[in-house]
MDTraj code that builds the backbone (N, CA, C; nanometers):
import mdtraj as md
import numpy as np

residues = "MET LYS GLN LEU ILE ARG PRO ALA VAL SER LEU PHE VAL LEU MET SER VAL VAL THR GLY LEU ALA TYR PRO VAL LEU VAL THR GLY ALA ALA ARG ILE ALA PHE PRO ASP GLN ALA ALA GLY SER LEU VAL GLU VAL ASP GLY GLN VAL ILE GLY SER THR LEU ILE GLY GLN ASP PHE THR ASP PRO LYS TYR LEU TRP GLY ARG PRO SER ALA THR ALA THR SER PRO TYR ASN GLY GLY ALA SER GLY GLY SER ASN LEU GLY LEU SER ASN PRO ALA LEU ALA ASP ALA VAL LYS ALA ARG VAL ALA ALA LEU LYS ALA ALA ASP PRO GLY ASN THR ALA ALA VAL PRO VAL ASP LEU VAL THR ALA SER GLY SER GLY LEU ASP PRO HIS VAL SER VAL ALA ALA ALA GLU TYR GLN VAL ALA ARG VAL ALA ARG ALA ARG GLN LEU ALA PRO ASP GLN VAL ARG SER VAL ILE ALA ARG HIS THR GLU GLY ARG LEU SER GLY LEU LEU GLY GLU PRO ARG VAL ASN VAL LEU ALA VAL ASN LEU ASP LEU ASP ARG GLN THR ALA ARG ALA VAL ALA THR MET ALA ALA VAL PRO PRO ALA SER ARG".split()
xyz = np.array([
    [4.6051, -17.3142, -15.6770],
    [4.6099, -17.2036, -15.6277],
    [4.6688, -17.1079, -15.7216],
    [4.7523, -17.1251, -15.8207],
    [4.8150, -17.0644, -15.9344],
    [4.6888, -17.0377, -16.0371],
    [4.6108, -17.1399, -16.0373],
    [4.4970, -17.1110, -16.1211],
    [4.3859, -17.0205, -16.1004],
    [4.3884, -16.9918, -15.9460],
    [4.2969, -16.8770, -15.9053],
    [4.3747, -16.7494, -15.9116],
    [4.4946, -16.7402, -15.8654],
    [4.5902, -16.6139, -15.8390],
    [4.5896, -16.5352, -15.9816],
    [4.6314, -16.6119, -16.1010],
    [4.6665, -16.5462, -16.2131],
    [4.5319, -16.5090, -16.2788],
    [4.4402, -16.5454, -16.3049],
    [4.3083, -16.4686, -16.3487],
    [4.2681, -16.3656, -16.2675],
    [4.3000, -16.3622, -16.1284],
    [4.2641, -16.2534, -16.0529],
    [4.3465, -16.1429, -16.0815],
    [4.4931, -16.1871, -16.0823],
    [4.5705, -16.0516, -16.1077],
    [4.5614, -15.9933, -16.2525],
    [4.5309, -16.0758, -16.3343],
    [4.5180, -16.0237, -16.4762],
    [4.3809, -15.9474, -16.4924],
    [4.2822, -15.9819, -16.4217],
    [4.1573, -15.8993, -16.4158],
    [4.1638, -15.7768, -16.3367],
    [4.2533, -15.7672, -16.2454],
    [4.2796, -15.6692, -16.1556],
    [4.3677, -15.5479, -16.2476],
    [4.4753, -15.6020, -16.3256],
    [4.5351, -15.5194, -16.4038],
    [4.4675, -15.4816, -16.5187],
    [4.3863, -15.5521, -16.5645],
    [4.2999, -15.5084, -16.6939],
    [4.2068, -15.3964, -16.6519],
    [4.1256, -15.4214, -16.5371],
    [4.0341, -15.3077, -16.4795],
    [4.1053, -15.1846, -16.4487],
    [4.2287, -15.1751, -16.3778],
    [4.3063, -15.0885, -16.3469],
    [4.3249, -14.9974, -16.4685],
    [4.3777, -15.0631, -16.5888],
    [4.4076, -14.9829, -16.7087],
    [4.2842, -14.9177, -16.7574],
    [4.1725, -15.0097, -16.7726],
    [4.0404, -14.9742, -16.8382],
    [3.9855, -14.8304, -16.7645],
    [3.9494, -14.8625, -16.6208],
    [3.8942, -14.7768, -16.5339],
    [3.9751, -14.6582, -16.4675],
    [4.1067, -14.6878, -16.4706],
    [4.2137, -14.5964, -16.3975],
    [4.2621, -14.5000, -16.5068],
    [4.2798, -14.5631, -16.6156],
    [4.3587, -14.4928, -16.7425],
    [4.2640, -14.4584, -16.8549],
    [4.2322, -14.5668, -16.9216],
    [4.1554, -14.5285, -17.0695],
    [4.0197, -14.4606, -17.0387],
    [3.9404, -14.5056, -16.9275],
    [3.8118, -14.4315, -16.9258],
    [3.8278, -14.2680, -16.8788],
    [3.9315, -14.2451, -16.7914],
    [3.9449, -14.1029, -16.7674],
    [3.9936, -14.0230, -16.8898],
    [4.0887, -14.0884, -16.9472],
    [4.1523, -14.0081, -17.0527],
    [4.0205, -13.9909, -17.1588],
    [3.9589, -14.0981, -17.1940],
    [3.8355, -14.0787, -17.2921],
    [3.7382, -13.9536, -17.2495],
    [3.7063, -13.9802, -17.1275],
    [3.5907, -13.8750, -17.0751],
    [3.6526, -13.7410, -17.0849],
    [3.7806, -13.7149, -17.0450],
    [3.8378, -13.5837, -17.0345],
    [3.8484, -13.5632, -17.1742],
    [3.8983, -13.6264, -17.2757],
    [3.9175, -13.5810, -17.3944],
    [3.7794, -13.5396, -17.4576],
    [3.6924, -13.6222, -17.4442],
    [3.5318, -13.5847, -17.5048],
    [3.4853, -13.4567, -17.4352],
    [3.5373, -13.4267, -17.3059],
    [3.4799, -13.3103, -17.2466],
    [3.5493, -13.1920, -17.2987],
    [3.6742, -13.2079, -17.3327],
    [3.7513, -13.0966, -17.3816],
    [3.7051, -13.0433, -17.5206],
    [3.6554, -13.1644, -17.6052],
    [3.6265, -13.1407, -17.7370],
    [3.4776, -13.0500, -17.7380],
    [3.3797, -13.1118, -17.6513],
    [3.2539, -13.0903, -17.6376],
    [3.2251, -12.9642, -17.5599],
    [3.2911, -12.9547, -17.4572],
    [3.3018, -12.8339, -17.3422],
    [3.4094, -12.7931, -17.3038],
    [3.4848, -12.7457, -17.4099],
    [3.6333, -12.6932, -17.3795],
    [3.6328, -12.5873, -17.2362],
    [3.5560, -12.5033, -17.2372],
    [3.5570, -12.4087, -17.1303],
    [3.5340, -12.4533, -16.9874],
    [3.3961, -12.5367, -16.9836],
    [3.3724, -12.6224, -16.8783],
    [3.4742, -12.6911, -16.8258],
    [3.5170, -12.7843, -16.9267],
    [3.6116, -12.8592, -16.8878],
    [3.7570, -12.8306, -16.8358],
    [3.7742, -12.6876, -16.8760],
    [3.9010, -12.6327, -16.8303],
    [3.8779, -12.5595, -16.6781],
    [3.7641, -12.5624, -16.6400],
    [3.7195, -12.4875, -16.5051],
    [3.6418, -12.3723, -16.5068],
    [3.5988, -12.3444, -16.6377],
    [3.5213, -12.2185, -16.6523],
    [3.6130, -12.0911, -16.6290],
    [3.7338, -12.1043, -16.6632],
    [3.8233, -12.0089, -16.6096],
    [3.8020, -11.8522, -16.6797],
    [3.8311, -11.7485, -16.6251],
    [3.8128, -11.6057, -16.6690],
    [3.9437, -11.5692, -16.6759],
    [3.9670, -11.5087, -16.8142],
    [4.0904, -11.4488, -16.8566],
    [4.0924, -11.3045, -16.8786],
    [4.1754, -11.2219, -16.8282],
    [4.1889, -11.0587, -16.8513],
    [4.3139, -11.0507, -16.8940],
    [4.3401, -10.9923, -17.0241],
    [4.4563, -10.9631, -17.0984],
    [4.5773, -11.0899, -17.0769],
    [4.4994, -11.2116, -17.1048],
    [4.5898, -11.3248, -17.0945],
    [4.6217, -11.3928, -16.9606],
    [4.5718, -11.3304, -16.8456],
    [4.5894, -11.3749, -16.7182],
    [4.4736, -11.4162, -16.6528],
    [4.4649, -11.5454, -16.5941],
    [4.3566, -11.5932, -16.5248],
    [4.3183, -11.5384, -16.4017],
    [4.2325, -11.4884, -16.3833],
    [4.1724, -11.3915, -16.2572],
    [4.0584, -11.4341, -16.1745],
    [4.0271, -11.5701, -16.2088],
    [3.9261, -11.6416, -16.1500],
    [3.8382, -11.7342, -16.2420],
    [3.7236, -11.7872, -16.1705],
    [3.6466, -11.8744, -16.2585],
    [3.4850, -11.8415, -16.2210],
    [3.4121, -11.8512, -16.3264],
    [3.2487, -11.8142, -16.3135],
    [3.1904, -11.9161, -16.2050],
    [3.2739, -12.0255, -16.1739],
    [3.1971, -12.1129, -16.0764],
    [3.2269, -12.0974, -15.9341],
    [3.3423, -12.0038, -15.9036],
    [3.3817, -11.9981, -15.7809],
    [3.3795, -11.8240, -15.7357],
    [3.3205, -11.8166, -15.6148],
    [3.3014, -11.6655, -15.5619],
    [3.4418, -11.6202, -15.5505],
    [3.4559, -11.4889, -15.5123],
    [3.5709, -11.4086, -15.4762],
    [3.5434, -11.3303, -15.3546],
    [3.6312, -11.2722, -15.2811],
    [3.6107, -11.1866, -15.1489],
    [3.6122, -11.0547, -15.1978],
    [3.4922, -10.9750, -15.2604],
    [3.5023, -10.8348, -15.2810],
    [3.4488, -10.7613, -15.1661],
    [3.5524, -10.6683, -15.1324],
    [3.4978, -10.5873, -15.0169],
    [3.4931, -10.4446, -15.0555],
    [3.5657, -10.4030, -15.1476],
    [3.5553, -10.2515, -15.1952],
    [3.4297, -10.2158, -15.2283],
    [3.4038, -10.0782, -15.1924],
    [3.2561, -10.0388, -15.2169],
    [3.2214, -10.0129, -15.3555],
    [3.3157, -10.0179, -15.4421],
    [3.2752, -10.0128, -15.6003],
    [3.2440, -10.1207, -15.6577],
    [3.2629, -10.2236, -15.5788],
    [3.2227, -10.3631, -15.6374],
    [3.0991, -10.4249, -15.5685],
    [3.0361, -10.4981, -15.6573],
    [2.9426, -10.6012, -15.6099],
    [2.9960, -10.6891, -15.5129],
    [2.9280, -10.7080, -15.3993],
    [2.9681, -10.8043, -15.2963],
    [2.8924, -10.9265, -15.3341],
    [2.9660, -11.0486, -15.3044],
    [2.9305, -11.1793, -15.3263],
    [2.8632, -11.2195, -15.1944],
    [2.8027, -11.3538, -15.1972],
    [2.7395, -11.4272, -15.0858],
    [2.8745, -11.4609, -14.9647],
    [2.8419, -11.4403, -14.8670],
    [2.9817, -11.4795, -14.7676],
    [3.0220, -11.6176, -14.7768],
    [3.1295, -11.6425, -14.7378],
    [3.2027, -11.7781, -14.7560],
    [3.2482, -11.8147, -14.6353],
    [3.1992, -11.9548, -14.5846],
    [3.2562, -12.0133, -14.4534],
    [3.3724, -12.1087, -14.4833],
    [3.4407, -12.1201, -14.5846],
    [3.5494, -12.1890, -14.6205],
    [3.6699, -12.1614, -14.5278],
    [3.7574, -12.2593, -14.4612],
    [3.8735, -12.2255, -14.4169],
    [3.9800, -12.2925, -14.5231],
    [4.1125, -12.2151, -14.5011],
    [4.1299, -12.0964, -14.4031],
    [4.1322, -11.9754, -14.4841],
    [4.0698, -11.9669, -14.5938],
    [4.0381, -11.8181, -14.6550],
    [3.9079, -11.8489, -14.7151],
    [3.8330, -11.7564, -14.7408],
    [3.7112, -11.7288, -14.7999],
    [3.7236, -11.7928, -14.9622],
    [3.6113, -11.8615, -15.0047],
    [3.5940, -11.9235, -15.1296],
    [3.7209, -12.0165, -15.1524],
    [3.7772, -12.0984, -15.0454],
    [3.8857, -12.1856, -15.1064],
    [3.8207, -12.3093, -15.1339],
    [3.8851, -12.3260, -15.2858],
    [3.7974, -12.4392, -15.3520],
    [3.8389, -12.5705, -15.2852],
    [3.9396, -12.5851, -15.2168],
    [3.9884, -12.7016, -15.1761],
    [3.9425, -12.7352, -15.0256],
    [3.8440, -12.6526, -14.9821],
    [3.7736, -12.6740, -14.8671],
    [3.6282, -12.6227, -14.8715],
    [3.5675, -12.6888, -14.9764],
    [3.4275, -12.6517, -14.9977],
    [3.3541, -12.7081, -14.8850],
    [3.2451, -12.6205, -14.8329],
    [3.1558, -12.6639, -14.7351],
    [3.0816, -12.5415, -14.6533],
    [2.9795, -12.5482, -14.5883],
    [2.9212, -12.4626, -14.5173],
    [2.9794, -12.4281, -14.3494],
    [2.9285, -12.3492, -14.3197],
    [2.9565, -12.3587, -14.1672],
    [2.8904, -12.4400, -14.0588],
    [2.7859, -12.4953, -14.1094],
    [2.7048, -12.5995, -14.0459],
    [2.6711, -12.5625, -13.9136],
    [2.6363, -12.4162, -13.9025],
    [2.6044, -12.3531, -13.7797],
    [2.4219, -12.3459, -13.7721],
    [2.3782, -12.4193, -13.6500],
    [2.2208, -12.4281, -13.6683],
    [2.1632, -12.2613, -13.6420],
    [2.0353, -12.2485, -13.6622],
    [1.9708, -12.1432, -13.6490],
    [1.9858, -12.1024, -13.4934],
    [1.9963, -12.1746, -13.3998],
    [1.9807, -12.1451, -13.2695],
    [2.1355, -12.1052, -13.2284],
    [2.2262, -12.1159, -13.2922],
    [2.3645, -12.1086, -13.2492],
    [2.3901, -11.9560, -13.2551],
    [2.4542, -11.8862, -13.1207],
    [2.4810, -11.7559, -13.1170],
    [2.5821, -11.7216, -13.2213],
    [2.6730, -11.8008, -13.2474],
    [2.7758, -11.7542, -13.3366],
    [2.7100, -11.7407, -13.4960],
    [2.6192, -11.8005, -13.5204],
    [2.5639, -11.7705, -13.6389],
    [2.4927, -11.6259, -13.6420],
    [2.4220, -11.6070, -13.5250],
    [2.3513, -11.4914, -13.5096],
    [2.4451, -11.3708, -13.5228],
    [2.5682, -11.3807, -13.4480],
    [2.6893, -11.2897, -13.4310],
    [2.7331, -11.2545, -13.5635],
    [2.7572, -11.3572, -13.6670],
    [2.8180, -11.3273, -13.7790],
    [2.7228, -11.2753, -13.8773],
    [2.5860, -11.2989, -13.8755],
    [2.4900, -11.2236, -13.9464],
    [2.4923, -11.0694, -13.9038],
    [2.4852, -11.0450, -13.7655],
    [2.4914, -10.9057, -13.7225],
    [2.6093, -10.8335, -13.7630],
    [2.7184, -10.8980, -13.7849],
    [2.8571, -10.8445, -13.8060],
    [2.8434, -10.8000, -13.9776],
    [2.8021, -10.8759, -14.0470],
    [2.7685, -10.8834, -14.1960],
    [2.6712, -10.7826, -14.2117],
    [2.5743, -10.7679, -14.1451],
    [2.4596, -10.6450, -14.1808],
    [2.5286, -10.5237, -14.1416],
    [2.5915, -10.5148, -14.0490],
    [2.6768, -10.3859, -13.9886],
    [2.7733, -10.3294, -14.0939],
    [2.8382, -10.4374, -14.1592],
    [2.9371, -10.4049, -14.2802],
    [2.8619, -10.3606, -14.3770],
    [2.7684, -10.4162, -14.4161],
    [2.6646, -10.3456, -14.5371],
    [2.6260, -10.2169, -14.5150],
    [2.5829, -10.2005, -14.3982],
    [2.5094, -10.0634, -14.3502],
    [2.6361, -9.9548, -14.3560],
    [2.7356, -10.0021, -14.2998],
    [2.8523, -9.8998, -14.2898],
    [2.8934, -9.8587, -14.4209],
    [2.8757, -9.9298, -14.5301],
    [2.9359, -9.9115, -14.6694],
    [2.8360, -9.8330, -14.7347],
    [2.7125, -9.8317, -14.6850],
    [2.6001, -9.7681, -14.7616],
    [2.5186, -9.7213, -14.6592],
    [2.5337, -9.5968, -14.5704],
    [2.4624, -9.5713, -14.4557],
    [2.2951, -9.5153, -14.5047],
    [2.2959, -9.4702, -14.6124],
    [2.1598, -9.4251, -14.6502],
    [2.0763, -9.5266, -14.6992],
    [2.1260, -9.6455, -14.7190],
    [2.0317, -9.7583, -14.7735],
    [1.9583, -9.8122, -14.6508],
    [1.8223, -9.7852, -14.6656],
    [1.7235, -9.8348, -14.5552],
    [1.6440, -9.9594, -14.5902],
    [1.6867, -10.0226, -14.7189],
    [1.6134, -10.1321, -14.7492],
    [1.6514, -10.2215, -14.6778],
    [1.5658, -10.3457, -14.6655],
    [1.5839, -10.4737, -14.5906],
    [1.7040, -10.5399, -14.6678],
    [1.8069, -10.6068, -14.5673],
    [1.9276, -10.6567, -14.6387],
    [1.8995, -10.7894, -14.6815],
    [1.8853, -10.8453, -14.8131],
    [1.8634, -10.9605, -14.8705],
    [1.9474, -11.0765, -14.7883],
    [1.8652, -11.1737, -14.7704],
    [1.9433, -11.2811, -14.6823],
    [2.0667, -11.3432, -14.7292],
    [2.0675, -11.3755, -14.8391],
    [2.1972, -11.4294, -14.9149],
    [2.3286, -11.3430, -14.9067],
    [2.3030, -11.2080, -14.8806],
    [2.4029, -11.1251, -14.8489],
    [2.4662, -11.1477, -14.7003],
    [2.4157, -11.2196, -14.6235],
    [2.4593, -11.2271, -14.4803],
    [2.4696, -11.3661, -14.4143],
    [2.4370, -11.4635, -14.5119],
    [2.4266, -11.6129, -14.4883],
    [2.5317, -11.6760, -14.5935],
    [2.5975, -11.7760, -14.5651],
    [2.6880, -11.8484, -14.6362],
    [2.6338, -11.9394, -14.7039],
    [2.6583, -11.9772, -14.8238],
    [2.5973, -12.1032, -14.8954],
    [2.6530, -12.2221, -14.8307],
    [2.5953, -12.3452, -14.8590],
    [2.6173, -12.4754, -14.8548],
    [2.7533, -12.5036, -14.9080],
    [2.7920, -12.4798, -15.0071],
    [2.9358, -12.4939, -15.0623],
    [3.0450, -12.4095, -15.0202],
    [2.9998, -12.2843, -14.9836],
    [3.1133, -12.1725, -14.9456],
    [3.1626, -12.1231, -15.0696],
    [3.1345, -12.1572, -15.1948],
    [3.2135, -12.1016, -15.3025],
    [3.1094, -12.0391, -15.3995],
    [2.9931, -12.0185, -15.3654],
    [2.8998, -11.9560, -15.4551],
    [2.9320, -11.8274, -15.5313],
    [2.9309, -11.8408, -15.6551],
    [2.9779, -11.7184, -15.7494],
    [2.8552, -11.6255, -15.7875],
    [2.7311, -11.6409, -15.7209],
    [2.6193, -11.5882, -15.7568],
    [2.5555, -11.5331, -15.6297],
    [2.4640, -11.4078, -15.6626],
    [2.3856, -11.3527, -15.5496],
    [2.2495, -11.3308, -15.6298],
    [2.1557, -11.3205, -15.5467],
    [1.9931, -11.3014, -15.6165],
    [2.0043, -11.1878, -15.6636],
    [1.8964, -11.1473, -15.7548],
    [1.8647, -11.0348, -15.8154],
    [1.8514, -10.9323, -15.7286],
    [1.7605, -10.9562, -15.5930],
    [1.7645, -10.8817, -15.5114],
    [1.8680, -10.8188, -15.4426],
    [1.9756, -10.9092, -15.4199],
    [2.0997, -10.8902, -15.3425],
    [2.1889, -10.8010, -15.4300],
    [2.1863, -10.8072, -15.5745],
    [2.2500, -10.7181, -15.6663],
    [2.1963, -10.5815, -15.6512],
    [2.0572, -10.5936, -15.6665],
    [1.9656, -10.4501, -15.6488],
    [2.0081, -10.3632, -15.5277],
    [2.0105, -10.4276, -15.4034],
    [2.0415, -10.3833, -15.2912],
    [2.1926, -10.2870, -15.2801],
    [2.2727, -10.3407, -15.3859],
    [2.4093, -10.2749, -15.3754],
    [2.4221, -10.1611, -15.4773],
    [2.3115, -10.1526, -15.5635],
    [2.3205, -10.0561, -15.6637],
    [2.3611, -9.9320, -15.6381],
    [2.2967, -9.8554, -15.5600],
    [2.3192, -9.7365, -15.5249],
    [2.4866, -9.7001, -15.4687],
    [2.5214, -9.8075, -15.3927],
    [2.6605, -9.8025, -15.3457],
    [2.7727, -9.7839, -15.4424],
    [2.7507, -9.9078, -15.5391],
    [2.8388, -9.9146, -15.6388],
    [2.8563, -9.7799, -15.7482],
    [2.7020, -9.7523, -15.7804],
    [2.7117, -9.6379, -15.8673],
    [2.7757, -9.5195, -15.8038],
    [2.7269, -9.4702, -15.6834],
    [2.8103, -9.3697, -15.6019],
    [2.9584, -9.3828, -15.6060],
    [3.0282, -9.4956, -15.5882],
    [3.1541, -9.5221, -15.5763],
    [3.2383, -9.5034, -15.6994],
    [3.1422, -9.5374, -15.8130],
    [3.2151, -9.5440, -15.9478],
    [3.1851, -9.4085, -16.0317],
    [3.1056, -9.3185, -15.9629],
    [3.0350, -9.2181, -16.0302],
    [2.9872, -9.2496, -16.1526],
    [2.8862, -9.3565, -16.1318],
    [2.8019, -9.3840, -16.2555],
    [2.6548, -9.3604, -16.2182],
    [2.5568, -9.3513, -16.3228],
    [2.4182, -9.3467, -16.2976],
    [2.3811, -9.4945, -16.2608],
    [2.2671, -9.4814, -16.1324],
    [2.2369, -9.6245, -16.1009],
    [2.1873, -9.7099, -16.2202],
    [2.1182, -9.6712, -16.3326],
    [2.0489, -9.7341, -16.4289],
    [2.1731, -9.7841, -16.5123],
    [2.3003, -9.7081, -16.4869],
    [2.4201, -9.7884, -16.5721],
    [2.4572, -9.9253, -16.5085],
    [2.4581, -9.9034, -16.3729],
    [2.4963, -10.0253, -16.2886],
    [2.3982, -10.1565, -16.3224],
    [2.2641, -10.1051, -16.3128],
    [2.1488, -10.1887, -16.3454],
    [2.1737, -10.2781, -16.4778],
    [2.2018, -10.2062, -16.5745],
    [2.2148, -10.2367, -16.7051],
    [2.3345, -10.3466, -16.7056],
    [2.4524, -10.3063, -16.6336],
    [2.5563, -10.4263, -16.6374],
    [2.5070, -10.5609, -16.5484],
    [2.4271, -10.5158, -16.4580],
    [2.3672, -10.6384, -16.3908],
    [2.2768, -10.7262, -16.4500],
    [2.2002, -10.6699, -16.5272],
    [2.1087, -10.7276, -16.6177],
    [2.1607, -10.8085, -16.7367],
    [2.2757, -10.7612, -16.7912],
    [2.3653, -10.8426, -16.8633],
    [2.4226, -10.9719, -16.8177],
    [2.4280, -10.9716, -16.6783],
    [2.4917, -11.1135, -16.6307],
    [2.3990, -11.1718, -16.5415],
    [2.2795, -11.1532, -16.5530],
    [2.1694, -11.2109, -16.4861],
    [2.1318, -11.3483, -16.5692],
    [2.1575, -11.4457, -16.4799],
    [2.1276, -11.5920, -16.5600],
    [1.9899, -11.6415, -16.4886],
    [1.8920, -11.6781, -16.5893],
    [1.7640, -11.7290, -16.5757],
    [1.7523, -11.8782, -16.5026],
    [1.6394, -11.9203, -16.4831],
    [1.6241, -12.0367, -16.4312],
    [1.6767, -12.1523, -16.5218],
    [1.7226, -12.2630, -16.4645],
    [1.7772, -12.3831, -16.5567],
    [1.6637, -12.4344, -16.6378],
    [1.6712, -12.4366, -16.7372],
    [1.5691, -12.4695, -16.8506],
    [1.4231, -12.4108, -16.8273],
    [1.4444, -12.2898, -16.7535],
    [1.3305, -12.1872, -16.7513],
    [1.2456, -12.2296, -16.6364],
    [1.2760, -12.3584, -16.5608],
    [1.1900, -12.3914, -16.4576],
    [1.2654, -12.4068, -16.3139],
    [1.3797, -12.4459, -16.3135],
    [1.4443, -12.4752, -16.1970],
    [1.5192, -12.3683, -16.1150],
    [1.5366, -12.3490, -16.0037],
    [1.5883, -12.2337, -15.9293],
    [1.5408, -12.1136, -15.9567],
    [1.6226, -12.0149, -15.9225],
    [1.5833, -11.8775, -15.9243],
    [1.6771, -11.7823, -16.0063],
    [1.6350, -11.6816, -16.0843],
    [1.7306, -11.5944, -16.1430],
    [1.8444, -11.5519, -16.0558],
    [1.9883, -11.5347, -16.1090],
    [2.0892, -11.5150, -16.0123],
    [2.1792, -11.4254, -16.0882],
    [2.2671, -11.3644, -16.0307],
    [2.3773, -11.2527, -16.0993],
    [2.5259, -11.3204, -16.0515],
    [2.6063, -11.3283, -16.1672],
    [2.7281, -11.3743, -16.1490],
    [2.8079, -11.2642, -16.0972],
    [2.8559, -11.2758, -15.9914],
    [2.9248, -11.1359, -15.9193],
    [3.0665, -11.1017, -16.0057],
    [3.1405, -11.2075, -16.0282],
    [3.2700, -11.1590, -16.0800],
    [3.2533, -11.1223, -16.2120],
    [3.1309, -11.1766, -16.3199],
    [3.1369, -11.1244, -16.4436],
    [3.0713, -10.9658, -16.4321],
    [3.0002, -10.9159, -16.3405],
    [2.9268, -10.7906, -16.3104],
    [3.0603, -10.7137, -16.2921],
    [3.1368, -10.7457, -16.1895],
    [3.2650, -10.6450, -16.1455],
    [3.3482, -10.6341, -16.2417],
    [3.3933, -10.7145, -16.3318],
    [3.4734, -10.7220, -16.4597],
    [3.4033, -10.6135, -16.5528],
    [3.2727, -10.6357, -16.5651],
    [3.2105, -10.5380, -16.6731],
    [3.2134, -10.3914, -16.6193],
    [3.1800, -10.3891, -16.4921],
    [3.1941, -10.2504, -16.4302],
    [3.3199, -10.1871, -16.4361],
    [3.4324, -10.2594, -16.4211],
    [3.5547, -10.2183, -16.4302],
    [3.5882, -10.1585, -16.5764],
    [3.5271, -10.2161, -16.6990],
    [3.5465, -10.2000, -16.8178],
    [3.4704, -10.0556, -16.8457],
    [3.3487, -10.0522, -16.7677],
    [3.2645, -9.9319, -16.7989],
    [3.3260, -9.8223, -16.7501],
    [3.3889, -9.8308, -16.6132],
    [3.4636, -9.7205, -16.5630],
    [3.5934, -9.6726, -16.6387],
    [3.6476, -9.7822, -16.6853],
    [3.7897, -9.7516, -16.7703],
    [3.7388, -9.6768, -16.9005],
    [3.6219, -9.7022, -16.9582],
    [3.5953, -9.6253, -17.0839],
    [3.5373, -9.4822, -17.0263],
    [3.4670, -9.4621, -16.9383],
    [3.4064, -9.3410, -16.8841],
    [3.5574, -9.2727, -16.8494],
    [3.6584, -9.2949, -16.7626],
    [3.7817, -9.2165, -16.7696],
    [3.8472, -9.1915, -16.8967],
    [3.8509, -9.2855, -16.9819],
    [3.9329, -9.2400, -17.1120],
    [3.8445, -9.1347, -17.1937],
    [3.7065, -9.1467, -17.1864],
    [3.6334, -9.0281, -17.2459],
    [3.6431, -8.9086, -17.1895],
    [3.6348, -8.9136, -17.0618],
    [3.6683, -8.7683, -16.9891],
    [3.8262, -8.7229, -17.0287],
    [3.9079, -8.8007, -17.0323],
    [4.0417, -8.7630, -17.0734],
    [4.0645, -8.7051, -17.2069],
    [3.9688, -8.7367, -17.3072],
    [3.9729, -8.7076, -17.4508],
    [3.8922, -8.5664, -17.4465],
    [3.8342, -8.5212, -17.3291],
    [3.7700, -8.4036, -17.3551],
    [3.8568, -8.2887, -17.3445],
    [3.8710, -8.1961, -17.4041],
    [3.9603, -8.0863, -17.3532],
    [3.9056, -8.0039, -17.2537],
    [3.9949, -7.9719, -17.1296],
    [3.9337, -7.9016, -17.0352],
    [3.8728, -7.8097, -17.0248],
    [3.8591, -7.7201, -17.1295],
    [3.7763, -7.6078, -17.1460],
    [3.6342, -7.6235, -17.1854],
    [3.6343, -7.7654, -17.2359],
    [3.4842, -7.7958, -17.2869],
    [3.4173, -7.8787, -17.1838],
    [3.4946, -7.8998, -17.0649],
    [3.4137, -7.9858, -16.9460],
    [3.3211, -7.9030, -16.8658],
])
top = md.Topology()
chain = top.add_chain()
for i, resn in enumerate(residues, 1):
    res = top.add_residue(resn, chain, resSeq=i)
    for name in ("N", "CA", "C"):
        top.add_atom(name, md.element.get_by_symbol(name[0]), res)
traj = md.Trajectory(xyz[None], top)
């Protein structure tokens, strides 16, 4: 019996060290060297403070910001610890009610917009964490954001274009816009505009 137990225990300890300690340390170390940003969670910092990640959406509701795709995660939107969709079927009345409420919120924020609401602005993704919206969803919001920030629509479009990501390897998926990146850039644009106006003498305005 001892002849059987001792090799089994030794193998268990060895494999625990290799697969539970050595391998994770090796892979993590290699990732931090080769892909430091991604290995750290693709975090976004402003003035030395972490304000989000390019991989996880945030709940923007102010009219001056680009709004992201709805999140169905509990207990709060974009909860990274509870990734998942609503799992509501197309025939479920709860889904229809949620979509109607989201459409109403978009219309209330921009009553003059008569364009069709892009589907990704009113339906949650499978992960509930999606940091992107479609190019059509970003364009739908241009007028509202420009008006709220007192910017020209083309200025907003320029910011959106800077943060539009193409198809993976040029083939897979669709072009998409990173919502957090756009909103941070818009804040910088607005701050520069305010600083410029403050530097102009009142008599020259």
